[in-house]
C-alpha positions in Angstrom: -0.7 -16.4 16.0 -3.7 -15.3 13.9 -3.4 -12.8 11.4 -5.4 -10.4 12.6 -3.8 -10.2 15.8 0.0 -10.0 13.5 -1.5 -7.1 11.6 -2.6 -5.4 15.0 1.0 -6.0 16.4 2.6 -5.1 13.2 0.8 -1.5 13.0 1.9 -1.0 16.6 5.4 -1.7 16.0 5.9 -4.6 18.8 6.9 -7.2 16.5 10.4 -5.8 15.4 11.0 -2.1 17.1 9.8 1.0 18.2 6.5 2.9 17.4 7.8 4.2 14.1 8.3 0.6 13.0 4.5 0.1 12.0 4.3 3.7 10.4 7.4 2.6 8.1 6.3 -0.8 7.1 3.3 1.2 6.0 5.1 3.6 3.9 7.0 1.2 2.5 4.2 -1.2 1.6 2.4 1.9 0.2 5.5 3.2 -1.8 6.3 0.0 -3.6 2.6 -0.8 -4.3 2.3 2.6 -6.1 5.3 1.7 -7.7 3.5 -1.4 -9.0 0.6 0.3 -9.9 2.2 2.7 -12.1 4.3 0.2 -13.9 1.2 -1.7 -14.5 -0.2 0.6 -15.8 2.4 2.1 -18.7 2.0 -1.7 -19.3 -2.0 -1.7 -20.0 -0.9 1.6 -21.8 1.7 -0.1 -24.3 4.3 2.2 -23.0 6.4 -0.6 -21.7 6.0 -3.7 -23.8 7.3 -6.5 -21.2 5.6 -7.8 -18.1 2.0 -8.6 -17.8 -0.1 -5.2 -16.6 -3.0 -7.8 -15.4 -0.6 -9.2 -12.7 0.5 -6.2 -11.6 -2.8 -4.7 -11.5 -3.9 -7.0 -8.8 -0.5 -6.7 -6.8 -0.7 -2.8 -6.7 -4.2 -3.2 -5.9 -3.1 -6.2 -2.6 -0.4 -3.9 -1.7 -2.6 -0.9 -1.7 -5.2 -2.3 0.5 -2.5 -3.6 3.2 -0.4 -0.4 3.1 -4.0 1.2 3.9 -4.7 -1.4 6.2 -1.5 -1.4 8.7 -1.4 3.3 8.0 -5.3 3.2 9.8 -4.3 0.6 12.3 -1.4 2.2 13.4 -3.1 5.4 13.4 -5.7 3.9 15.4 -3.2 2.4 18.1 -0.6 5.5 18.5 -0.4 7.4 21.3 0.3 11.0 21.6 0.7 13.3 18.6 2.7 14.5 16.1 5.9 15.1 16.8 6.0 12.7 19.5 7.8 10.1 18.0 5.7 7.3 17.7 4.7 7.4 13.8 1.9 9.2 13.7 2.9 11.4 10.6 4.5 8.4 8.3 1.1 6.4 9.2 -1.1 9.6 7.5 1.1 10.0 4.9 0.6 6.0 4.0 -2.9 6.6 3.5 -2.9 8.2 0.7 -0.1 6.3 -1.0 -2.1 2.7 -0.1 -5.5 4.6 -1.9 -3.6 5.8 -4.8 -1.5 2.2 -5.0 -5.3 0.7 -5.2 -6.2 3.2 -7.6 -3.7 2.6 -9.9 -4.0 -0.8 -9.6 -8.0 -0.4 -10.3 -7.4 1.9 -13.2 -4.7 -0.7 -15.0 -7.3 -3.5 -14.4 -9.6 -1.5 -16.1 -7.1 -0.7 -18.9 -6.6 -4.3 -19.2 -10.1 -5.3 -19.6 -11.0 -2.7 -22.2 -8.2 -3.1 -24.6 -8.8 -7.1 -24.4 -12.3 -6.3 -25.9 -11.3 -4.1 -28.6 
């Protein structure tokens, strides 16, 4: 199975369950990426003294992109509307979570780069 086919199947929920599974997966990835991005930004601002802010920023960017892609794929393949039990509302919520994770990861990387030159 190719990577693109696996992403489409995961977004549809066809790999491990009903239609809500793809939205729940996108929500979990987006929320986890948001938490990693927040921690990476705290590391970049020197509020927390342990860990690597650059690695956290890269991880948050990757998780944010993956969460957003999964949510958009689920939105594109979902049948019915909100309240039908297919996870449409979860996917709608997962899109800003993924975008927020990407934003925080990029901000942490920018802070790391500007902090290294001063």
